[in-house]
C-alpha positions, 0 to 999 in steps of 0.5 A: 742614119749617121752624122758625118762632118766633112772639113773642106768645101772644095770639089772632092769634099763636096762631091764626097757628100753625095754618096753620104746623103744618098745613104740618108746620113746627116752631112755637114761641110765645114769650110777652112779659115780660107773658105769663108767667101766660098761658104757665103756664096754656096749658101746664097746660090748653091753653085759650086765653081769647082764642080760646076753644078748646083749642090743638092739641098741636103748638104749643109755648109758652115763657116770654119768658126762653127767647127768648135761646135761639132763635138756637141753634135757627136759625129760618127765620122770626120772626113778630112778634105783639105789640101795637103798643106792644110794638115797642120791646121786640121791637127790644131783644130781637132786638138782644140775641139777634142783635147780631152775627148776621144776623136771620132773615126777619121777618113782622109780624102787628102793624099800626100807624101813628104820627108820628115827627119830624113824619113818618108812620111805619108799624110796619114802618118803625119796627121797621126803624129801631129795629133799624138804629139798634142796629146790625142791618142787612140786615133782611128784613121782611114784613107780613101784611094782609087780613080775617083774624080770629084765632078764624076762623083758629084754627077753620080757616075759609076766610081770605084774606090778602096777604103784602107785601114790597118783594121779591116773591120773598120774599113768594112764598116765604112764601106757599108756606110758609104757605098751606093749603086754608083759609089762602089767601095772595096776595102784593104788593110794596106793603108801604106800601099794605098796612100803611097800609090795615091801620091806617087801616081802623080809623078808617073802621070807626068811621065806618061803624059810626056809620050806624044812629045817624046816622038816629035816626028810622029806626034800626029794621030795616035802613033804615040800610043805605043810609047804610052803603053811602054811607059805605063808598064814601066810605071807600074813596075816602079810603083811596085818597087817604091811601094814595097820600099815604104812597107806597102804591098805590091798587089795594091799597085795593081788595084784601084789605088795604083793602076786604076788611079794612074789610068785616070790621072794619066788620061788627062788633068794637071799632071799629064798636061805638065808632062806633055809640055816637058815631053815636048822639050820645055823645062819645068820652070818655063812650062809652069810660067808660060803654060800653067802659071796659077795651077798646082801640079801635084806631081811636081810639088811631090818631087820638090818634097821627096825628090832629093831623098828618092835619089839617095835611096835609088838610082837610074838602074832601079827607077829609070822613069821616076829618077828621070822626071825627078832630075828634069824637075829638080835640075830644071832640065829637059827630060832624058829617059834611060830606056835601056834601064827598063825592067 
């Protein structure tokens, strides 16, 4: 039995605890400083609003004030399940706890890509940098990628993911620790490729979601599937180009972290839904205000973060799909795909 700490009591952090518990590990979930009310409610009635189910009893929930005690329990693994905006907070908390000690292995559920000093920076790289700047060295950081929606995992449906670490032996150790009869875990040393795919697939999910609206005279029934297929093929090609540019491996795009995750995201969800509105001719600001006012659209957030930089590095001939959606979001104009530039 291993001791596993999950930081973040959201849907994915809580769902991830299920295969951990099923492997007989001791699992403790600590909420962030913004989740005290959520933790009180979970400890009272066990019902998780994000997962829409009663959480199994072996999963224990604690308020963030208790985080300072986790080093005393000597966890074997700390799992990061906060939002991308919470990474600075996580770094500060880990420094407080482990300032003069070695960190346990870290596993990132959180995905993200940003620009730092005019260079692309993956979320795993950002956390590594923030911890290193604060004096913590020898950080062993892994990441999970692939098509795994939290409600499905919490209901123990068959789910396949990939755990990536530059040291493949570490990834394999975590795979053995976490895999179950329903949670199928493969491994990769291409942490850059896995993390790039996890981030940019949200942009391409928006584009694929736009397919019905791109054929407004033929939108009924499933006639737009032809369009979706063309967009999927081009999306995979552009994901390969962008992933290799960020020092990831082209082959990773064709696996769970790329094609697999893109399939799930494009089949439904927030990014695909926003793409559908944009495909129908709405501009982003209008769709956000009227249709999705209180919903975070990860693909759009990523475009605001890296869009300008992408346009400096690529053009519509190289990445016609990606640039078309970046232009639509940043310039708040209708989507205009340059089909003639497809590979």
